C-alpha positions in Angstrom: 0.0 0.0 0.0 1.2 3.5 -0.8 -0.4 5.1 2.3 1.1 4.2 5.6 -1.8 3.9 8.1 0.5 5.4 10.8 -0.3 8.9 9.3 -3.7 8.8 11.0 -3.8 11.3 13.8 -1.0 13.4 12.4 -1.4 17.2 12.7 -0.6 19.1 9.6 0.7 22.6 9.2 -1.9 25.4 10.0 -3.2 27.1 6.9 -3.6 30.9 6.8 -6.1 32.3 4.3 -6.5 36.0 3.5 -9.5 37.1 1.5 -11.3 40.2 0.3 -14.6 40.8 -1.4 -13.5 39.8 -4.8 -12.6 36.3 -3.5 -16.1 36.0 -2.0 -17.6 37.1 -5.3 -15.4 34.8 -7.4 -16.4 31.8 -5.3 -20.1 32.6 -5.7 -19.7 32.9 -9.5 -17.8 29.6 -9.5 -20.9 27.9 -8.1 -23.2 29.7 -10.6 -24.6 32.4 -8.4 -26.0 35.6 -9.8 -28.5 34.3 -12.3 -31.3 36.3 -10.6 -31.7 39.3 -8.3 -32.1 37.1 -5.1 -28.5 36.1 -5.5 -27.1 39.6 -6.2 -26.0 39.9 -2.6 -23.5 37.1 -3.2 -21.9 38.7 -6.3 -22.1 42.5 -5.8 -19.8 44.4 -3.5 -22.5 46.6 -2.1 -24.0 44.8 0.9 -22.1 41.7 -0.1 -22.7 38.5 1.8 -20.6 35.3 1.8 -22.3 32.2 0.4 -21.9 29.8 3.3 -20.3 26.9 1.4 -17.3 29.3 0.9 -16.3 27.6 4.2 -14.7 24.8 2.2 -12.1 27.2 0.7 -9.9 28.4 3.6 -8.6 24.9 4.7 -8.5 23.5 1.1 -4.7 23.9 0.7 -4.3 21.3 3.5 -6.2 18.8 1.4 -3.1 17.8 -0.6 -0.5 18.6 2.0 -0.8 15.1 3.3 0.9 13.9 0.1 4.1 15.3 1.5 4.0 13.1 4.6 6.5 10.3 4.9 4.8 7.0 3.9 2.5 8.6 1.3 3.3 7.8 -2.4 0.2 8.2 -4.6 -0.6 9.4 -8.1 -2.6 12.7 -8.1 -4.7 11.4 -11.0 -6.0 8.6 -8.8 -7.4 11.0 -6.2 -11.1 11.8 -6.1 -13.0 13.8 -3.5 -15.2 11.1 -1.9 -17.1 12.9 0.9 -17.6 16.3 2.4 -19.0 17.7 5.6 -19.1 21.4 6.3 -20.5 23.1 9.4 -20.8 26.8 9.7 -20.3 27.9 13.3 -21.3 31.6 12.9 -24.5 33.0 11.3 -22.8 36.2 10.1 -19.7 35.7 8.0 -17.1 38.4 7.1 -16.4 39.3 3.4 -12.7 40.2 4.1 -10.1 39.4 6.6 -8.0 36.4 7.6 -8.8 32.8 8.6 -6.6 30.2 10.2 -7.3 26.5 9.7 -5.8 23.7 11.8 -6.0 20.4 9.9 -5.2 16.8 10.9 -5.6 13.3 9.5 -8.7 11.8 11.1 -9.1 8.3 9.6 -8.1 5.8 6.9 -10.7 3.3 5.7 -10.4 0.3 3.4 -13.2 0.6 0.8 -12.1 -2.4 -1.3 -11.4 -0.7 -4.7 -9.7 2.2 -2.9 -8.8 3.8 0.4 -10.8 6.6 2.0 -8.6 9.1 3.8 -10.4 11.7 6.0 -8.9 15.0 6.9 -10.6 17.4 9.3 -10.0 21.1 9.8 -11.2 23.7 12.3 -11.2 27.2 10.9 -11.1 30.3 13.1 -11.2 34.0 12.6 -8.7 36.6 13.7 -10.2 36.7 17.2 -9.7 32.9 17.5 -13.4 32.2 17.2 -14.6 29.1 15.5 -16.1 29.9 12.0 -16.1 26.6 10.1 -15.5 22.9 10.6 -14.7 20.7 7.6 -14.3 17.0 7.1 -12.8 16.1 3.7 -13.0 12.5 2.5 -10.4 11.7 -0.2 -10.9 8.5 -2.2 -7.7 7.1 -3.5 -8.4 4.6 -6.3 -6.5 1.4 -6.4 -5.3 1.7 -2.8 -7.9 -0.5 -1.1 -7.7 -4.1 0.0 -5.1 -3.6 2.7 -7.2 -5.2 5.4 -8.2 -2.0 7.2 -11.5 -1.1 8.8 -14.3 -0.4 6.2 -15.7 2.5 8.1 -19.3 3.5 8.9 -22.1 3.1 6.4 -23.5 6.3 4.9 -26.5 7.9 6.4 -29.0 10.4 5.1 -30.6 8.0 2.6 -33.6 9.4 0.7 -36.9 8.3 2.1 -39.1 5.8 0.2 -41.4 8.4 -1.3 -41.5 10.8 -4.2 -39.3 13.9 -3.8 -40.9 17.0 -2.4 -39.0 19.2 -4.8 -37.0 18.7 -8.0 -34.7 21.6 -8.8 -32.5 22.0 -11.8 -29.5 24.4 -12.3 -27.6 24.6 -15.6 -23.8 24.9 -15.5 -21.7 26.6 -18.2 -18.9 25.0 -20.2 -16.4 27.3 -18.3 -17.7 26.3 -14.9 -14.6 24.4 -13.7 -12.4 27.1 -15.1 -14.1 29.6 -12.9 -14.3 27.5 -9.8 -10.6 26.5 -9.9 -9.7 30.2 -9.4 -10.9 29.8 -5.8 -7.9 27.5 -5.1 -8.5 24.0 -6.4 -6.0 23.7 -9.3 -6.1 20.0 -9.7 -5.4 19.6 -13.5 -8.1 17.0 -13.8 -10.5 19.9 -14.0 -8.8 21.7 -16.9 -6.3 19.5 -18.7 -7.7 16.9 -21.2 -4.7 14.6 -21.0 -4.8 14.6 -17.3 -8.5 13.9 -17.2 -8.0 11.0 -19.6 -5.4 9.5 -17.2 -8.2 9.5 -14.6 -10.6 7.7 -17.0 -12.7 10.7 -18.1 -13.6 11.8 -21.6 -12.8 15.4 -20.8 -12.1 17.6 -17.7 -14.7 17.2 -15.0 -16.3 19.7 -12.6 -15.0 19.9 -9.0 -17.2 17.9 -6.6 -17.3 20.9 -4.3 -18.6 23.0 -7.2 -21.4 20.5 -7.7 -22.1 20.7 -4.0 -22.3 24.4 -4.1 -24.9 24.3 -6.9 -27.1 22.0 -4.8 -26.7 24.2 -1.8 -27.7 27.2 -3.8 -30.9 25.5 -5.0 -31.8 24.4 -1.5 -31.0 27.7 0.2 -33.1 29.5 -2.3 -36.1 27.1 -2.1 -36.2 26.4 1.7 -34.5 29.3 3.4 -35.3 32.4 1.3 -31.7 32.7 0.2 -30.7 33.7 3.8 -27.1 32.6 4.4 -27.5 33.1 8.1 -29.9 30.1 8.2 -27.4 27.7 6.7 -26.0 25.4 9.4 -24.3 22.4 7.7 -24.1 20.2 4.6 -22.9 16.6 4.1 -22.5 14.8 0.8 -21.0 11.8 -0.9 -19.5 12.3 -4.3 -20.5 9.3 -6.3 -20.2 10.5 -9.9 -18.8 13.3 -12.0 -20.4 16.2 -13.8 -19.1 17.6 -17.0 -19.1 21.4 -17.3 -22.1 22.5 -19.3 -24.4 19.8 -17.9 -27.5 20.4 -15.9 -27.5 19.5 -12.2 -30.8 18.2 -11.0 -31.4 17.9 -7.2 -34.2 15.7 -5.8 -35.1 17.0 -2.4 -37.0 15.5 0.6 -37.9 17.8 3.4 -37.5 15.9 6.7 -38.3 18.8 9.0 -38.1 22.6 9.1 -34.4 22.3 9.7 -33.3 19.3 7.6 -33.5 18.4 4.0 -32.2 15.2 2.3 -31.2 15.3 -1.3 -29.5 13.5 -4.1 -28.2 15.1 -7.3 -27.8 13.8 -10.9 -27.0 15.0 -14.3 -30.0 15.7 -16.6 -28.1 14.9 -19.8 -26.7 11.5 -18.7 -29.0 10.6 -15.8 -26.0 9.8 -13.7 -26.0 10.2 -9.9 -23.3 12.6 -8.7 -24.2 13.4 -5.1 -25.9 10.9 -2.7 -26.5 10.4 1.0 -26.6 14.2 1.1 -28.3 16.5 3.6 -28.4 20.2 4.5 -29.3 21.4 8.0 -30.8 24.8 8.5 -31.4 27.1 11.4 -35.1 27.8 12.1 -36.5 31.0 10.7 -36.5 33.9 13.2 -40.0 34.9 14.0 
């Protein structure tokens, strides 16, 4: 195996992230925001608000820093983002300033065809207050079968009934080119030869970009596009999206504060997000 299980528990270097309004706007554009006036607050510097899934960006550089650890020798083309959990700790998020993320290796699971490495990160603001918590699940193809623990089964399965809502959002051919400017420069999202090495016909969209599209649809439909009501999101990345495809989210409302969803491509009918849920804060009366 090319990943030494002894890396579990290791604390990685803290990650500083400085940002300004243009970074907040660029991220929102990367997940397709701005197509109607209700999303203007995410893309216009006057009264700008941070879209809450921006929280995955500050700790992202740590995602590949584990590859520099002793005992890790893997091909970047074999990495796929497998799972993601993001919790937003504060209702009101800044649009400029500095964040500090403290990452560590949380777990390593044997998934048979590959290994699932989980990295967690706490992100705090300049006052030392918790702002975001992230758990990144990285699937390394071809590195399974080492006899390790399989890990917990996924939760947030869709209920056995027709979806309460079906929402579709169209991506543009340049979507991955926009999203990568927020910090994920993996060449699988821009270079055709590199994408082919990963088994894809052409460059694919970032899983976190797909997640952002789904979050946009749900926040708009169930929370009046109020970012302060966004509490957390959890998804499994089970398939890819090509830039230009339409992302269709089937949504089941479990309660006022929780929705379960799964997402597929309209053009190919392929599932891309599963075992997914968003938690919301109750609406202030």
